[in-house]
C-alpha positions as CSV (number, residue, x, y, z in Angstrom):
1,M,9.5,-2.9,10.7
2,K,7.5,0.7,10.1
3,R,5.1,0.8,12.9
4,L,2.2,2.6,12.9
5,I,0.8,4.6,16.1
6,F,-2.0,3.0,17.7
7,I,-4.4,5.6,19.0
8,L,-5.8,3.6,22.0
9,S,-8.3,6.2,22.6
10,V,-10.3,5.8,18.7
11,F,-10.1,1.8,19.3
12,T,-10.3,1.2,23.5
13,L,-8.8,-1.9,22.8
14,F,-7.2,-1.9,26.7
15,F,-10.9,-1.5,28.4
16,S,-12.1,-3.7,30.9
17,A,-14.7,-6.2,29.5
18,D,-18.3,-6.0,30.9
19,A,-18.4,-9.9,30.1
20,K,-20.5,-12.0,33.0
21,V,-17.1,-13.7,34.0
22,I,-17.7,-16.5,36.9
23,K,-15.0,-16.8,39.3
24,K,-13.5,-20.1,40.7
25,D,-14.9,-19.8,43.6
26,Q,-18.6,-19.1,42.1
27,M,-18.4,-22.5,40.1
28,S,-21.6,-24.3,40.8
29,A,-23.4,-27.4,39.4
30,E,-25.6,-24.9,37.8
31,N,-22.9,-23.3,35.9
32,L,-20.6,-25.8,35.1
33,G,-21.9,-26.0,31.4
34,K,-20.3,-22.5,30.7
35,F,-17.2,-23.8,31.8
36,A,-17.3,-26.1,28.3
37,G,-16.1,-22.5,26.7
38,S,-16.5,-22.3,23.2
39,V,-18.7,-25.3,23.0
40,Y,-21.2,-24.1,25.8
41,E,-24.8,-25.1,24.6
42,Y,-26.8,-21.6,23.8
43,I,-29.7,-20.8,26.7
44,A,-32.4,-18.4,25.7
45,P,-32.3,-14.9,26.7
46,T,-33.8,-13.6,29.9
47,E,-33.7,-10.0,29.6
48,P,-36.7,-8.0,28.4
49,L,-35.4,-5.6,25.2
50,T,-35.6,-1.9,25.3
51,P,-38.5,-0.4,23.2
52,A,-37.1,1.8,19.9
53,P,-37.3,5.3,21.2
54,K,-41.0,7.0,20.1
55,G,-41.3,7.3,15.7
56,F,-38.7,4.9,15.5
57,K,-39.8,1.5,13.5
58,P,-37.7,-1.6,12.3
59,V,-36.6,-1.2,8.5
60,Y,-33.6,-4.0,8.8
61,L,-31.5,-6.7,10.6
62,T,-28.5,-8.2,9.9
63,H,-27.2,-11.1,11.9
64,F,-23.9,-13.5,11.6
65,G,-24.0,-17.1,13.6
66,R,-22.5,-20.0,14.5
67,H,-24.0,-23.9,14.1
68,G,-25.6,-25.1,16.8
69,S,-24.5,-27.7,19.3
70,R,-22.7,-30.6,17.3
71,F,-21.0,-34.0,17.9
72,L,-17.3,-34.0,17.9
73,D,-15.7,-33.5,14.4
74,N,-14.1,-36.7,14.3
75,A,-14.5,-40.1,15.4
76,S,-11.5,-40.6,16.9
77,N,-12.5,-38.1,19.4
78,Y,-14.7,-40.8,21.0
79,D,-12.6,-43.6,20.2
80,R,-9.2,-42.6,21.8
81,P,-10.9,-41.6,25.3
82,Y,-12.8,-45.5,25.3
83,N,-10.2,-47.7,23.5
84,I,-7.6,-46.9,26.2
85,L,-9.8,-47.1,29.0
86,K,-11.5,-50.9,27.5
87,E,-7.9,-51.7,27.2
88,A,-7.2,-51.0,30.9
89,D,-10.0,-52.7,32.0
90,D,-9.2,-55.9,29.8
91,A,-6.0,-55.6,31.8
92,G,-7.6,-55.4,34.8
93,A,-6.1,-51.9,35.5
94,L,-9.5,-49.7,36.1
95,T,-10.7,-48.6,39.8
96,D,-14.5,-49.1,40.0
97,F,-14.9,-45.1,39.3
98,G,-12.7,-45.7,36.2
99,K,-15.2,-48.8,35.2
100,D,-18.1,-46.0,35.8
101,V,-16.6,-43.6,33.1
102,L,-15.5,-46.4,30.7
103,R,-19.5,-47.0,31.0
104,R,-20.6,-43.6,30.6
105,V,-17.8,-42.7,28.0
106,G,-19.4,-45.8,25.8
107,I,-22.7,-44.4,26.0
108,I,-22.0,-41.1,24.7
109,R,-19.7,-43.0,22.2
110,A,-22.7,-44.6,21.1
111,E,-25.0,-41.9,20.6
112,A,-22.0,-40.1,18.0
113,D,-21.9,-43.3,16.0
114,Q,-21.5,-42.4,12.4
115,R,-22.5,-38.6,13.4
116,A,-19.4,-37.1,13.8
117,G,-18.9,-33.0,12.9
118,D,-23.0,-33.1,12.9
119,L,-25.5,-31.0,14.0
120,T,-27.4,-32.3,17.6
121,P,-31.2,-31.8,17.4
122,K,-30.7,-29.9,20.2
123,G,-28.4,-27.7,17.9
124,M,-31.4,-27.5,15.5
125,Q,-33.8,-26.3,17.8
126,Q,-31.2,-24.0,19.0
127,H,-31.7,-22.2,15.7
128,R,-35.6,-22.5,15.7
129,D,-35.9,-20.8,18.9
130,I,-33.7,-18.0,17.7
131,A,-35.3,-17.8,14.5
132,R,-39.1,-18.0,16.1
133,R,-37.3,-15.0,18.4
134,M,-36.6,-13.0,15.7
135,V,-39.7,-12.9,14.0
136,E,-41.7,-12.4,17.5
137,N,-39.8,-9.0,18.5
138,Y,-39.6,-7.7,14.7
139,P,-43.0,-8.7,13.2
140,E,-42.5,-5.9,10.6
141,L,-39.0,-7.0,9.1
142,F,-40.8,-10.6,8.3
143,K,-44.7,-9.4,6.5
144,D,-45.6,-10.6,3.1
145,G,-43.7,-9.4,0.1
146,K,-40.2,-8.8,2.2
147,T,-37.1,-10.7,1.3
148,I,-34.9,-12.7,3.9
149,M,-31.8,-13.6,2.4
150,A,-29.5,-16.4,4.0
151,R,-25.9,-17.2,3.5
152,S,-23.4,-19.8,5.1
153,T,-20.6,-22.0,4.6
154,T,-21.3,-25.2,3.0
155,S,-20.1,-27.4,5.8
156,H,-22.8,-30.2,6.6
157,R,-23.8,-28.9,9.7
158,V,-23.8,-24.7,8.8
159,L,-26.4,-25.9,6.2
160,V,-28.4,-27.7,8.9
161,S,-28.6,-24.7,11.3
162,E,-29.6,-22.2,8.4
163,Y,-32.3,-24.7,6.9
164,S,-33.6,-25.2,10.8
165,A,-33.4,-21.4,11.1
166,L,-35.7,-20.9,7.4
167,M,-38.2,-23.6,8.0
168,Q,-38.7,-22.1,10.8
169,I,-39.5,-18.7,9.9
170,I,-41.5,-20.6,6.6
171,R,-43.5,-22.3,9.3
172,M,-44.4,-18.8,10.6
173,R,-44.4,-16.5,7.8
174,P,-45.5,-19.2,4.8
175,K,-45.5,-16.3,2.3
176,I,-42.4,-14.9,3.0
177,R,-39.7,-14.5,0.2
178,I,-36.4,-16.1,1.1
179,D,-33.1,-15.8,-0.8
180,Y,-31.0,-18.4,0.6
181,D,-27.6,-20.2,-0.7
182,S,-24.4,-22.2,0.5
183,S,-21.4,-21.6,-1.6
184,N,-17.8,-20.9,-1.4
185,H,-18.3,-18.3,-3.8
186,D,-18.8,-16.2,-0.5
187,E,-15.8,-17.8,1.5
188,P,-14.3,-14.4,1.8
189,W,-16.9,-12.6,4.1
190,M,-18.2,-15.9,5.5
191,Y,-15.0,-17.4,6.6
192,T,-11.7,-16.6,5.2
193,E,-9.2,-14.9,7.3
194,D,-7.1,-11.9,5.6
195,R,-3.6,-13.2,5.4
196,A,-1.7,-10.7,6.9
197,V,-2.3,-11.8,10.0
198,S,-1.2,-15.4,9.9
199,A,2.3,-14.1,10.7
200,H,1.9,-12.2,13.7
201,K,-0.6,-15.0,15.3
202,R,2.3,-17.6,15.4
203,K,4.3,-15.0,17.8
204,I,1.9,-16.0,20.7
205,N,2.3,-20.1,20.3
206,A,5.2,-20.4,22.8
207,A,3.5,-18.3,25.1
208,V,0.0,-20.4,24.4
209,Q,1.9,-23.8,25.1
210,E,3.7,-22.4,28.1
211,F,0.7,-21.5,29.7
212,N,-1.1,-24.9,28.8
213,Q,1.5,-26.9,30.6
214,R,1.4,-24.6,33.7
215,H,-2.7,-25.5,33.3
216,T,-2.8,-29.3,33.1
217,H,-2.9,-31.1,36.3
218,P,-3.9,-35.2,34.8
219,E,-2.2,-36.9,38.2
220,R,-5.4,-36.7,40.7
221,L,-7.6,-38.3,38.1
222,M,-5.2,-41.3,36.7
223,K,-5.4,-42.2,40.0
224,A,-8.8,-42.5,40.3
225,L,-9.3,-44.0,37.1
226,F,-6.2,-46.3,37.3
227,K,-5.3,-49.0,40.3
228,D,-1.7,-48.1,38.8
229,P,-1.4,-44.9,37.7
230,A,1.9,-46.1,36.0
231,Y,-0.3,-47.4,33.6
232,I,-1.2,-44.5,31.5
233,T,1.9,-42.4,32.6
234,D,4.1,-44.9,31.0
235,V,2.3,-46.8,27.9
236,Q,5.6,-47.8,26.1
237,G,7.5,-45.4,26.9
238,R,5.0,-42.5,26.8
239,D,2.8,-40.8,29.2
240,Q,-0.7,-40.8,27.8
241,S,-2.3,-38.9,30.9
242,G,-2.0,-35.6,29.2
243,S,-4.6,-36.7,26.1
244,L,-7.0,-39.0,28.4
245,Y,-7.2,-36.1,30.3
246,S,-8.2,-33.3,27.7
247,S,-9.9,-36.0,25.5
248,L,-12.4,-36.9,28.4
249,Y,-12.9,-32.8,28.8
250,D,-14.1,-32.8,25.5
251,L,-16.4,-35.6,26.1
252,A,-17.7,-34.0,29.2
253,S,-18.4,-30.4,27.7
254,Y,-19.8,-31.6,24.5
255,A,-22.2,-34.3,26.0
256,Q,-24.2,-30.8,27.5
257,G,-25.1,-30.4,23.2
258,S,-26.7,-34.0,22.7
259,D,-29.0,-35.8,24.8
260,P,-26.6,-39.2,25.2
261,G,-28.2,-40.0,29.1
262,V,-25.4,-40.0,31.0
263,D,-22.8,-36.9,31.9
264,L,-19.2,-36.6,32.6
265,N,-19.5,-33.8,35.5
266,D,-17.9,-35.3,38.1
267,V,-15.2,-36.7,36.4
268,F,-13.2,-33.3,37.0
269,T,-12.9,-31.4,40.1
270,Y,-13.7,-27.7,40.1
271,D,-10.5,-27.1,40.2
272,E,-9.9,-29.2,37.0
273,W,-13.0,-27.8,35.3
274,Y,-11.6,-24.3,35.5
275,D,-8.3,-25.1,34.3
276,L,-9.3,-26.6,31.1
277,F,-11.3,-24.1,30.4
278,L,-8.8,-21.9,30.9
279,M,-6.8,-23.7,28.1
280,N,-10.0,-23.6,25.8
281,N,-10.5,-20.0,26.7
282,M,-7.0,-19.3,25.7
283,R,-7.2,-21.1,22.4
284,W,-10.0,-19.1,21.0
285,Y,-8.3,-15.6,22.5
286,S,-5.1,-15.8,21.1
287,Q,-6.8,-17.5,18.0
288,G,-9.4,-14.6,18.0
289,G,-8.5,-11.7,20.6
290,Y,-6.6,-8.9,20.7
291,S,-3.3,-9.2,22.3
292,P,0.1,-7.3,22.0
293,L,1.6,-10.5,21.7
294,T,0.2,-10.8,18.2
295,D,0.6,-6.9,18.0
296,N,-3.3,-6.3,18.2
297,V,-4.1,-7.1,15.0
298,V,-5.8,-10.5,15.1
299,P,-9.5,-9.5,14.9
300,Y,-9.0,-7.2,12.1
301,G,-8.5,-10.7,10.1
302,H,-12.4,-10.3,9.3
303,C,-12.5,-6.9,8.5
304,V,-14.0,-8.5,4.9
305,T,-17.1,-9.6,7.5
306,L,-17.0,-5.9,8.5
307,Q,-17.4,-4.5,5.7
308,N,-19.8,-6.8,4.2
309,F,-22.2,-5.6,7.3
310,I,-21.8,-2.4,6.6
311,D,-22.2,-2.5,3.0
312,F,-25.3,-5.2,2.9
313,A,-26.7,-2.5,5.6
314,D,-26.3,0.5,2.7
315,E,-27.6,-1.2,0.6
316,A,-31.1,-2.3,2.5
317,L,-31.3,1.2,3.8
318,A,-31.6,2.4,0.2
319,G,-34.4,0.1,-0.6
320,N,-32.8,-3.0,-2.2
321,G,-36.1,-4.7,-0.5
322,V,-34.0,-7.1,1.8
323,S,-35.4,-6.9,5.5
324,V,-33.3,-9.5,6.8
325,M,-29.7,-10.7,6.4
326,L,-29.1,-14.1,7.9
327,R,-25.4,-15.5,7.9
328,Y,-24.3,-18.8,9.1
329,G,-20.5,-19.6,9.8
330,H,-18.2,-21.0,12.4
331,E,-16.6,-20.0,15.7
332,V,-13.6,-19.1,14.3
333,T,-15.0,-16.0,12.6
334,L,-17.6,-15.3,15.0
335,M,-14.7,-15.1,17.7
336,S,-12.6,-12.7,16.0
337,F,-15.6,-10.9,14.9
338,F,-17.2,-10.0,18.1
339,S,-13.4,-8.7,19.3
340,L,-13.5,-6.7,15.9
341,L,-16.6,-5.5,17.1
342,D,-15.9,-4.3,21.0
343,L,-19.4,-5.2,22.1
344,N,-19.9,-5.1,25.9
345,G,-15.7,-4.7,26.2
346,S,-15.2,-7.5,23.9
347,G,-11.8,-5.9,22.4
348,Y,-10.0,-6.6,25.4
349,S,-6.5,-6.9,25.2
350,T,-3.5,-8.0,27.4
351,D,-0.6,-9.7,27.3
352,D,-0.9,-11.4,30.7
353,L,-2.2,-14.5,29.7
354,E,-3.3,-15.4,33.5
355,S,-5.7,-12.4,33.3
356,V,-7.2,-13.1,30.2
357,A,-10.5,-15.2,31.5
358,D,-11.0,-12.7,34.2
359,H,-12.4,-10.1,31.5
360,W,-12.5,-12.2,28.0
361,V,-14.7,-15.4,28.2
362,A,-15.7,-17.7,25.4
363,Y,-18.9,-18.8,27.0
364,D,-20.2,-15.1,26.7
365,L,-18.9,-14.9,22.7
366,A,-19.3,-17.4,20.4
367,H,-20.2,-20.4,21.8
368,M,-22.5,-23.2,20.2
369,G,-25.3,-21.3,18.4
370,G,-23.7,-17.7,19.3
371,N,-24.9,-15.0,17.2
372,V,-24.5,-11.1,16.7
373,Q,-27.5,-9.2,15.1
374,W,-27.8,-5.3,14.7
375,V,-31.1,-3.9,14.0
376,F,-31.8,-0.9,12.0
377,F,-35.1,1.3,12.9
378,R,-36.1,4.5,11.1
379,D,-38.2,7.4,12.1
380,R,-40.2,9.6,9.6
381,K,-37.2,12.1,9.2
382,G,-35.0,9.5,7.7
383,N,-33.2,9.3,11.0
384,V,-31.7,6.1,11.0
385,I,-30.3,4.2,14.6
386,V,-28.9,0.7,15.2
387,K,-28.8,-1.8,18.3
388,F,-27.0,-4.1,19.0
389,L,-27.8,-8.1,20.4
390,M,-25.3,-10.0,21.5
391,N,-26.4,-13.6,21.6
392,E,-29.8,-12.0,21.4
393,E,-29.0,-10.1,24.4
394,E,-28.5,-6.1,24.3
395,A,-24.5,-5.1,24.1
396,T,-23.0,-1.5,23.7
397,L,-20.3,-0.2,22.0
398,P,-17.0,1.8,24.2
399,E,-18.0,5.1,25.5
400,S,-16.2,6.7,22.3
401,V,-19.8,6.2,20.5
402,P,-22.3,7.9,22.3
403,F,-25.8,7.0,22.5
404,Y,-28.4,8.6,20.5
405,K,-30.4,11.2,21.9
406,D,-34.1,12.6,21.4
407,A,-35.1,15.8,20.8
408,K,-35.0,16.9,24.5
409,G,-31.1,15.0,24.5
410,R,-32.0,12.5,27.0
411,E,-29.7,9.3,25.7
412,Q,-31.6,6.2,24.6
413,K,-29.7,2.8,25.6
414,P,-28.7,0.9,23.8
415,Y,-29.5,3.1,20.3
416,Y,-26.6,4.5,18.3
417,R,-26.9,6.8,15.1
418,W,-25.9,4.6,12.5
419,E,-23.8,7.5,11.3
420,D,-21.9,7.2,14.3
421,V,-21.8,3.6,14.2
422,R,-20.5,3.3,10.7
423,K,-17.8,5.7,11.1
424,F,-16.4,3.8,14.3
425,Y,-16.4,0.7,11.8
426,Q,-15.1,2.2,8.8
427,D,-12.3,4.2,10.5
428,K,-11.0,0.4,11.9
429,I,-11.1,-1.0,7.9
430,D,-9.2,2.1,7.1
431,Y,-6.7,1.8,10.1
432,W,-6.7,-1.9,8.6
433,E,-5.6,-1.5,5.5
434,D,-3.1,1.3,6.5
435,Y,-1.5,-0.9,9.0
436,K,-1.1,-3.4,6.1
437,A,0.3,-1.0,3.9
438,H,3.3,-0.4,6.5
439,D,3.8,-3.8,7.6
440,D,6.8,-6.0,6.5
441,T,5.9,-8.7,8.3
442,P,6.0,-11.9,5.9
443,V,2.6,-12.9,4.5
444,E,1.5,-16.1,4.4
445,E,0.9,-17.9,0.7
446,S,-2.6,-19.2,2.2
447,S,-4.5,-18.7,5.7
448,S,-4.3,-21.3,7.9
449,R,-8.2,-20.5,8.8
450,S,-8.4,-20.9,5.2
451,R,-6.9,-24.2,4.6
452,S,-8.8,-25.5,7.8
453,F,-11.8,-24.2,6.5
454,R,-11.2,-26.3,3.1
455,Q,-10.2,-29.4,4.6
456,E,-13.3,-29.2,7.4
457,I,-15.4,-28.9,3.9
458,N,-14.3,-31.5,2.5
459,T,-14.5,-33.9,5.7
460,A,-17.9,-32.8,6.1
461,T,-20.0,-32.6,3.3
462,N,-18.7,-36.3,2.1
């Protein structure tokens, strides 16, 4: 295969991430929710925003957000662990602890009845709050006569996320113009992954499977649930302990995104929580992060989204009347997009899978309600600067992109000149196009991510 030289000094993929990583020995009841990884509930930012440099006023905000907290996407995710435990209880095989876990699983299952895949009330509130803070932080962008453009995938939970945000904006600014839509027409830049990365992603499958095997340890829990663990380790000749173990983790993780009145936090030890989180985190790193095992190309699968951000910004800055652009989609796009943007070191790359969670953690990226915002400012001379918000907290680019300096040569963190940012990202897009032109890796007929998108839409909108 012809290979292009990857210039690390340009793309800085191997910089250590600045994510607020929590080590295993730092786990506590207060931060346990983060170890749900990609389904960690959205928490409002606490750090104040840095005022724009003197003379600069906000002129445009562009955004991509994941839907808010939701129920598990299939009723079987609730039925499977419940039925296993219920049958065991009927057979007299559960311990007292097992009976209590069954009781709580039943409550969580009942709350989700006929709601599989739906946005939860908490998920709706997350997007109302994010939208409210946008209006409060940048009122100039939401004045009467301004136009807000919003687009979403056609997934039901994404639509409800979009509508929750827009209704909040309308409550606060009833005279603002809203241009919104939800259509497969926008799928290429809202969801679909470039088919050219699919074959590269397959290269990591065996390594991920081996990683998961090393971190799957259901034995202690099975002894705690069942009077005789053989009940679950030899069900019609099959060991179902691993399946039950991961299913209970899913229920425990998702419960924080709704209000069932109970939780499953005590079902696992901290060691088990951490192992389960590592597997969740590895799933998203392997599918959305940079890794030498996948030739460091996976995030480029969403260059079309990045190009859309650049093009729409250019049009808005040229005066098309749009002051805010909102996009609502899924974690499969946002996770890769964060890696591609390389905010706070999210472009981290390593082939040492055991060290990934020391630098790259899903709970700081595309968790429930996760979002990225670029906020543009302009002065009277026409100079344009931009800053980045990663889940509403200010974020920075690699050191190769200089901060904006005022007339006295003082750096104005976290602001950047738009022309520098534009070049940094356009170079990535150009690199990817050049890479594809020289890459002879077979391209699949259809992206697996695109296929899963259509399957999800059919399920979520019936």
